[in-house]
Short mmCIF file of the C-alpha atoms (twelve columns), coordinates in Angstrom:
data_MODEL
# 
_entry.id   MODEL 
# 
loop_
_atom_site.group_PDB 
_atom_site.id 
_atom_site.type_symbol 
_atom_site.label_atom_id 
_atom_site.label_alt_id 
_atom_site.label_comp_id 
_atom_site.label_asym_id 
_atom_site.label_seq_id 
_atom_site.Cartn_x 
_atom_site.Cartn_y 
_atom_site.Cartn_z 
_atom_site.pdbx_PDB_model_num 
ATOM 1   C CA . MET A 1   -15.292 -15.494 -19.572 1 
ATOM 2   C CA . LEU A 2   -13.676 -13.685 -16.735 1 
ATOM 3   C CA . GLU A 3   -14.432 -9.871  -16.928 1 
ATOM 4   C CA . VAL A 4   -14.066 -7.027  -14.488 1 
ATOM 5   C CA . GLY A 5   -17.262 -6.552  -12.448 1 
ATOM 6   C CA . VAL A 6   -18.257 -10.310 -11.857 1 
ATOM 7   C CA . LYS A 7   -19.210 -11.076 -8.294  1 
ATOM 8   C CA . ASN A 8   -19.563 -13.971 -6.009  1 
ATOM 9   C CA . ARG A 9   -20.608 -14.514 -2.387  1 
ATOM 10  C CA . VAL A 10  -20.073 -17.198 0.157   1 
ATOM 11  C CA . GLU A 11  -21.625 -17.682 3.603   1 
ATOM 12  C CA . LYS A 12  -21.028 -19.621 6.762   1 
ATOM 13  C CA . ILE A 13  -21.812 -19.800 10.469  1 
ATOM 14  C CA . VAL A 14  -18.995 -18.810 12.824  1 
ATOM 15  C CA . GLY A 15  -18.097 -22.039 14.839  1 
ATOM 16  C CA . LYS A 16  -15.641 -22.641 17.576  1 
ATOM 17  C CA . SER A 17  -13.121 -23.842 14.860  1 
ATOM 18  C CA . ASP A 18  -13.284 -20.292 13.352  1 
ATOM 19  C CA . THR A 19  -12.312 -18.283 16.497  1 
ATOM 20  C CA . ALA A 20  -8.976  -16.466 17.383  1 
ATOM 21  C CA . SER A 21  -8.553  -18.821 20.335  1 
ATOM 22  C CA . HIS A 22  -8.532  -21.935 18.029  1 
ATOM 23  C CA . TYR A 23  -6.378  -20.391 15.431  1 
ATOM 24  C CA . GLY A 24  -3.911  -19.120 18.087  1 
ATOM 25  C CA . SER A 25  -4.172  -15.573 16.779  1 
ATOM 26  C CA . GLY A 26  -5.688  -14.285 19.913  1 
ATOM 27  C CA . LEU A 27  -7.514  -15.577 23.085  1 
ATOM 28  C CA . LEU A 28  -10.997 -14.619 22.426  1 
ATOM 29  C CA . GLU A 29  -13.921 -16.632 21.215  1 
ATOM 30  C CA . VAL A 30  -14.659 -14.404 18.230  1 
ATOM 31  C CA . PHE A 31  -14.304 -14.801 14.499  1 
ATOM 32  C CA . ALA A 32  -10.617 -14.845 13.759  1 
ATOM 33  C CA . THR A 33  -8.930  -12.529 11.301  1 
ATOM 34  C CA . PRO A 34  -7.376  -15.581 9.560   1 
ATOM 35  C CA . ALA A 35  -10.783 -17.325 9.223   1 
ATOM 36  C CA . MET A 36  -12.185 -14.076 7.859   1 
ATOM 37  C CA . ILE A 37  -9.362  -13.807 5.291   1 
ATOM 38  C CA . ALA A 38  -10.035 -17.403 4.392   1 
ATOM 39  C CA . LEU A 39  -13.617 -16.826 3.516   1 
ATOM 40  C CA . MET A 40  -12.511 -13.919 1.413   1 
ATOM 41  C CA . GLU A 41  -10.088 -15.934 -0.327  1 
ATOM 42  C CA . GLN A 42  -12.741 -18.669 -0.958  1 
ATOM 43  C CA . SER A 43  -15.097 -16.160 -2.315  1 
ATOM 44  C CA . ALA A 44  -12.473 -14.998 -4.924  1 
ATOM 45  C CA . HIS A 45  -11.270 -18.402 -5.650  1 
ATOM 46  C CA . LEU A 46  -14.773 -19.815 -6.474  1 
ATOM 47  C CA . LEU A 47  -15.536 -16.706 -8.460  1 
ATOM 48  C CA . ALA A 48  -12.458 -17.216 -10.736 1 
ATOM 49  C CA . LYS A 49  -13.036 -21.040 -11.021 1 
ATOM 50  C CA . LYS A 50  -16.612 -20.475 -12.440 1 
ATOM 51  C CA . TYR A 51  -15.057 -18.891 -15.586 1 
ATOM 52  C CA . LEU A 52  -11.893 -20.912 -15.853 1 
ATOM 53  C CA . PRO A 53  -11.546 -24.082 -17.932 1 
ATOM 54  C CA . ASP A 54  -11.011 -27.231 -16.160 1 
ATOM 55  C CA . ASN A 55  -7.059  -27.334 -16.611 1 
ATOM 56  C CA . GLU A 56  -6.827  -24.047 -14.851 1 
ATOM 57  C CA . ASP A 57  -7.280  -22.838 -11.397 1 
ATOM 58  C CA . THR A 58  -5.883  -19.921 -9.238  1 
ATOM 59  C CA . VAL A 59  -3.552  -19.507 -6.226  1 
ATOM 60  C CA . GLY A 60  -3.688  -16.728 -3.764  1 
ATOM 61  C CA . ILE A 61  -0.475  -14.529 -3.908  1 
ATOM 62  C CA . GLU A 62  -1.365  -11.398 -1.857  1 
ATOM 63  C CA . VAL A 63  -3.854  -10.186 0.771   1 
ATOM 64  C CA . SER A 64  -4.403  -6.633  2.020   1 
ATOM 65  C CA . ILE A 65  -7.186  -6.826  4.624   1 
ATOM 66  C CA . LYS A 66  -8.625  -4.701  7.476   1 
ATOM 67  C CA . HIS A 67  -10.788 -6.611  10.087  1 
ATOM 68  C CA . ILE A 68  -12.726 -3.871  11.655  1 
ATOM 69  C CA . LYS A 69  -15.347 -5.591  13.798  1 
ATOM 70  C CA . ALA A 70  -15.596 -8.606  16.048  1 
ATOM 71  C CA . THR A 71  -18.208 -11.226 15.553  1 
ATOM 72  C CA . PRO A 72  -19.424 -13.754 18.003  1 
ATOM 73  C CA . ILE A 73  -19.802 -17.725 17.612  1 
ATOM 74  C CA . GLY A 74  -23.103 -18.598 16.049  1 
ATOM 75  C CA . ALA A 75  -23.288 -15.452 13.893  1 
ATOM 76  C CA . SER A 76  -23.969 -15.734 10.122  1 
ATOM 77  C CA . VAL A 77  -21.077 -14.083 8.144   1 
ATOM 78  C CA . TYR A 78  -20.571 -13.843 4.344   1 
ATOM 79  C CA . SER A 79  -17.919 -12.598 1.949   1 
ATOM 80  C CA . GLU A 80  -18.330 -10.958 -1.197  1 
ATOM 81  C CA . ALA A 81  -15.600 -10.781 -3.970  1 
ATOM 82  C CA . GLU A 82  -15.705 -8.679  -6.966  1 
ATOM 83  C CA . LEU A 83  -12.997 -8.780  -9.694  1 
ATOM 84  C CA . ILE A 84  -11.705 -5.348  -10.208 1 
ATOM 85  C CA . ASN A 85  -8.556  -5.891  -12.460 1 
ATOM 86  C CA . ILE A 86  -7.304  -8.429  -14.749 1 
ATOM 87  C CA . ASP A 87  -3.598  -8.115  -15.840 1 
ATOM 88  C CA . GLY A 88  -2.659  -11.205 -17.913 1 
ATOM 89  C CA . LYS A 89  -2.920  -14.215 -15.289 1 
ATOM 90  C CA . LYS A 90  -3.019  -11.801 -12.349 1 
ATOM 91  C CA . LEU A 91  -6.591  -11.135 -10.916 1 
ATOM 92  C CA . THR A 92  -7.198  -8.605  -8.377  1 
ATOM 93  C CA . PHE A 93  -10.504 -8.708  -6.276  1 
ATOM 94  C CA . ARG A 94  -12.212 -6.293  -3.891  1 
ATOM 95  C CA . VAL A 95  -13.326 -8.476  -0.926  1 
ATOM 96  C CA . THR A 96  -15.899 -7.589  1.847   1 
ATOM 97  C CA . ALA A 97  -16.925 -9.548  4.844   1 
ATOM 98  C CA . PHE A 98  -20.244 -8.865  6.684   1 
ATOM 99  C CA . ASP A 99  -22.213 -10.302 9.620   1 
ATOM 100 C CA . GLN A 100 -25.680 -9.549  10.628  1 
ATOM 101 C CA . SER A 101 -24.950 -6.075  11.740  1 
ATOM 102 C CA . GLY A 102 -22.917 -4.883  8.807   1 
ATOM 103 C CA . GLU A 103 -19.356 -4.869  7.474   1 
ATOM 104 C CA . ILE A 104 -16.655 -6.618  9.401   1 
ATOM 105 C CA . GLY A 105 -13.761 -6.379  7.037   1 
ATOM 106 C CA . ASN A 106 -12.541 -5.213  3.647   1 
ATOM 107 C CA . GLY A 107 -9.668  -5.176  1.282   1 
ATOM 108 C CA . THR A 108 -7.928  -6.596  -1.741  1 
ATOM 109 C CA . HIS A 109 -6.874  -10.036 -2.719  1 
ATOM 110 C CA . ILE A 110 -4.743  -10.987 -5.684  1 
ATOM 111 C CA . ARG A 111 -4.890  -14.613 -7.178  1 
ATOM 112 C CA . TYR A 112 -2.761  -15.958 -10.158 1 
ATOM 113 C CA . ILE A 113 -3.999  -18.185 -12.786 1 
ATOM 114 C CA . ILE A 114 -2.125  -21.590 -12.920 1 
ATOM 115 C CA . ASN A 115 -2.260  -25.002 -14.543 1 
ATOM 116 C CA . PRO A 116 -2.585  -27.313 -11.256 1 
ATOM 117 C CA . SER A 117 -0.671  -30.171 -12.869 1 
ATOM 118 C CA . LYS A 118 2.277   -27.978 -13.934 1 
ATOM 119 C CA . PHE A 119 2.298   -26.111 -10.714 1 
ATOM 120 C CA . MET A 120 2.475   -29.306 -8.462  1 
ATOM 121 C CA . ASP A 121 5.101   -30.774 -11.002 1 
ATOM 122 C CA . LYS A 122 7.373   -27.826 -10.122 1 
ATOM 123 C CA . LEU A 123 7.272   -28.720 -6.394  1 
ATOM 124 C CA . SER A 124 8.448   -32.217 -7.035  1 
# 
């Protein structure tokens, strides 16, 4: 059962496809802000998914993130998500990203619990 305080962590090695120059969000060969946000969303998504029944999932609906430090290609990075609020189907997470020298980003991420079949049917 989902409850405030549960946590999850995901890790990766920064590759060329994770850089600002690859994403088009900048020209440098450093870990891109969109890639960091994706890692943060992944940590929150996987956390929620652990506790939801098979017929439910979540979609991201809001991010408020600060990227505070650059990280080079080849570095190990990880994101931690902690569920900090449950408001019906709306889940709020504190997300923080790190590399080997410390924190590189932080903020909040909100996800909404959905039924994937019904959600996709509405798009048709």
